[in-house]
N, C-alpha and C positions, 0 to 999 in steps of 0.2 A: 290664629291666622298668621301672626308674625313668624311663628316657628315654621309654618308652611312656606312662607316667602323665603326665609333663610335657607330652608332645605332645597327649595327650587333653585335659588341662586347658586348654592353649593354644587348641585348637579350640573348646572349650566357651565360653571367654572371648570369642573372636571372634564366635561365634554369638550370645552374649548381647548384645554391643555392637551387632551388626547388628540384633538384635531391638529393642533399646532405641531405636536411631536410627530404625527404621521406625515404632515407636510414636509417637515425637516428631513425625516428619514427618506421619503420618496424623492427628495431633491438630490440625494447623494447618488453619485455615479455607481452603477452596479458593475462588479467584476465577478464573473462566474468561473469557478474552478472545479473541474472534475478530478477526483483523485482516489488513490488506493486507500482501502480501509486501514491498512497498517500505518498510514501517515496521519490518522485523525488527531492524535494528541500533539505531535510537533507542529502540524499545520494550524491547529487551533491557536497555538502560541504565536506562530508567524502572522496569522490573521490579525491578532490583537496588536502586535507591534507595527504591522503595516498600516492599520487603520489609525494608530496613534500618530504615525508620521504623515499620513494622508487622510485627515478627518473627513474629507469630502467623498471618500471612497467607501463603499459597502461591499466587502468581500463575501460572496455567497458560495460556500463550499458544498459540493454534492459528493457524498461518499458511496463507493461501490467497489466491487472487485474490479481490478484493472482491465480485465478482458471485457467486462461489461461496459466499463467507462469508455474505452476506445470504440466499441461498437455503437455507443450512443451517437458518436460522430459519423462513423463510416457507414452504418446501416440505418440508423433511425433519423439521420439528418438533423440532429440537434446541434445547437450552437453553444460554445463555451469560449472563454478567453484563454484559459490555461488548462492543459491536460498533464497530469503527473501520474505516471504508471510505475508500479512496483517491478515491472519487467520492461526494460527499454526496448526489447525485441518486438513487443506488441506494437509500439509506435512505428517502428521500421516496417513491420509486416503489413499492418492494416491502415496506416495513416500517411506514410511517405510513399510516393510524392503527391498523391491526389488531394490530401487534406492538410499536410504539413510539409514544409520544405526542409526543415532541420530539426534536430533534437539535441539535448545536452544530457549526458550521463553524469550523475553527480553524487550518488550515495550508494551504500552497500548494506548488506545484512547477512544473516545466516539462519539456517533452519535448526530448530531445537524441538525437543519433545517436552512440552510443558505439563506440569502437574501441581498438586497442592499437598500439604502435609497429611490430608485425610484421604488421598488417593490410595487405592489398594496397592500394596507392595511398595509404597513410597520409601520405606526404609531399606529396600533391597535393590531398587533399580539403579543402573549405571550404564555407561557407554558400551559395556561389553555384553549386557544381557537384556537391554530394552526390548529387543525383538522377541525375546522369549516371554517377557511379561505381557506384551500385547497379544500374545496367542493364548493366554489363559482365559478360560470360559467365563470367569466372573469379573473380567475387566472390560469396562466400557471406554472406547476411545474413538476419536474421529478426526476429521479434517474438513477444510472448506471445499466447495464445488470446483473441480478441476476445469469445468467448462465455462466458469465465470470468473475465477480468481486464481492468479498465479500461485498463491500460497497452497492452493489445492493441488495443482499439477506438480508443484515442487515437492509436496509431501509424498506423492506417488513416485516421483523420480528418486527421492531419497531412499525409498524402500527398494527400488530397482538397483540402485547403487550399493545398498547394503548387501544384497544378494551376492554381488561381485566382491565387495570388500571382505565380507566375513566368510566367503567361499562356501555358501550354503545353497546348493541348487534348489530351486522351487520356493525360496523364502518369500519372494514377492507375492506369489499366489497364496501361500499359507497366511500371510498377514492380511491380505485383502479379504480372504474368506472369513476372517474373524471380525472384520469391521462391519457394523450394522449400518444399513442404508440410512436409518433415521439419524445417525450421527454425522451425516454429511450436511453442512449448512452452506448457504449461498456465499457468504464471505467470512473471512477469518474472525472479524469482530463479533460475529454471532456465536462463536464458540466460547468466548470469554465468560458470559454468564452461566453457561452450561458447566464449565470447569469450576467456577466459583461455587455453584450450588451443589456440586457433587454428582450431577447427572452424568458427567464424564469424569473418568479417572485421569485420562491423558488426552492431549491433542497436539498436533503439529502446529507450531506457530513460528513467527519470526522471533529471533532473540530479543529484538528491541521491544516487542509487545510483551513478552514474558517479563522483562524488566519493568516496563511501565505499569503492569498490573500486579506486580509483586508475586508472581508465580515462581515456584521452584522449576528447574528444568534440567534436562540432560543435554550437555554439550556434546554433540555428535562429532565423530572424527572429521577432520578437514576433507578427507577423501570422499565424504558423502554429504557434507552440510551445505554445499554450494556457495561457500563464502570466499574461496580463494582463486584468484586469477591463475596462479601457477598450477592448479589442478584442472584447468579447463578441458584438457584432452581426456582426462579421466571422467569428468562429468558428462562429456559428450558420448560416452559409452552407453548411456541410458536415454531412451526416448519414449514418448507417450503420444498415442493418437487420440485426439479429442473428438467429441461428438460431431463437430462440423467438418471433420476430416483433416484439420490442421495437425501437424506433427510438431510437438514441443520436445526439443532436445535439452539435455542437461547443460546448462551454462551457468557461470557465476552470477549471483544475484547482484544486479545493478539497476538502480532506479533512473528513469528518464523523465525529462520535462520538455514540453514544447508549447508553442502558441499556434493554434490552427490558422490557416491562411484566411479564413473568413471570420476571425474573432471579432465580435462587435466592438470591443474596447481594446484595440491592439496596443495603443500607446501605453495604457496603464498595465496591460498584460505583460509587456516587456519590462516595465518597471518592477512588477511583482516578481518576475523571474530573476531579475538582477538582485532584488532584495533577498530572495530566497538563497541565491548562490553566495551573496556577500555576508548577510547577517545570519543566514540559516545554519551554517556549520556549527556555531556555538549552541544553538537551540537543539539541533538534532543530536549532538554529542550528549547533551543533558538528558535526552530521552533515549539514550542507549543505541543510537543509530549513527555510525560514522560516515562522514563524507569521504569521497575519493580525495587523494592528495591534491589533485588538480582535475577539474571537470573535463570530460572528453566531448568534443563537439562532432556531430555528424551532419554534413551539409554545410561545411565551412564557407563555401562560395555563396550560399544564400542566407547566411547569418545576418540579421539586421544590424545596421550600423550601431544602434544603441547597445548591442551586446559585444561588439568587437574589442572593446577596451578591457574586457575581463581576460584573465590568464586561462587559456585552454590548452589541452593536448588535442592534436588533430587526430581524427579517427584513422587508424592504420590503413583501412581499405581505400582511403581517398588519396593516399600518397602516390 
C-alpha cells in the first residue's frame, strides 16, 4: 500500500511540474515568423540567441517555400509578425502596399548543382559538362516546385541562362525533358533527404544549403548562378511563366524581410528584425550565406522609427 501511495504521489508531482511548465510556456509572448526553407538552419540559431536575450518571447517559425509563405498572408489571410523571403521581389509584388509598407533586402546566395560522392558521374562532373551529365538516362535529378518556391523557379532560370551562356539552342527543353516529375518537391529542404539517400544523384540548391548539409556541388558560372548584381542585365534575359500567370524574370538572388501591417506583435517583430540585421550577419556567414555590405530599404518614408537608426542604402527607385 505504501508503495502505491508513493507511486501516486510521484505521478501527481510529475503532472504538477508538467502543468507548471505549460503555464510558464503559455505565458511567454508569441512571435510568429514565416520564412523560406533555405533559412531554416541560420534562423534556428537566430531564434535561440533572440530567446536568450528575450526569455519572455517564444519565437515560432513556420517554414515553407517563399512563394507559399507570402501567399499565406496575401491570399489565405493568415497573420504573422515577420515575413522573410528568399526572393525580395515576392514581397514587393504580393505584399506591398496592401499588406506591408516597407521591406529590407539583406542577404544573398547563389545557385549550385549539389551532389554526393556516390552520385553517378560524381568524379566527372564540372562547370563545363554538368548539363551533359543531367541528360544521361541513368541519372536522377530534381529541383523544388517553381510555383511554391523561389529555388524551384531559379533552377529553371539557371537552365534557360545556360542555353544562352553555352550557346546550345534547345538546351533548356532537353534538360527539362530528362527531369522526372516525381523529382520535383514542394520546397528545397525536401530534396535534401533524397540526395542523402541516393534517390537523387543531383539537385539544384542554394550554395548555403549545400555547405550546411556537407554536399559536394558544382559552382556554376557567374553568368548563370544568379549571384552577382553586375550580371543583372544578363539574368534578365531569362524569364519563366508560373502556373498562376506570374512571370518571374532572372534577377540576382537577394533575401527580403518585412513586418506585415497587421502583425499581432509588432513591437517585438521590429526588435527581431533589428536583431537579425545586427547580430545575424555573423550567424549567416557561419552558415555559408553572406549578408549584403549594407541592407537596402524599400519604402524608406514608411520605415518605422525603431528601424531608422540602422545604416541602410536607399532603394534606387525611390530616389
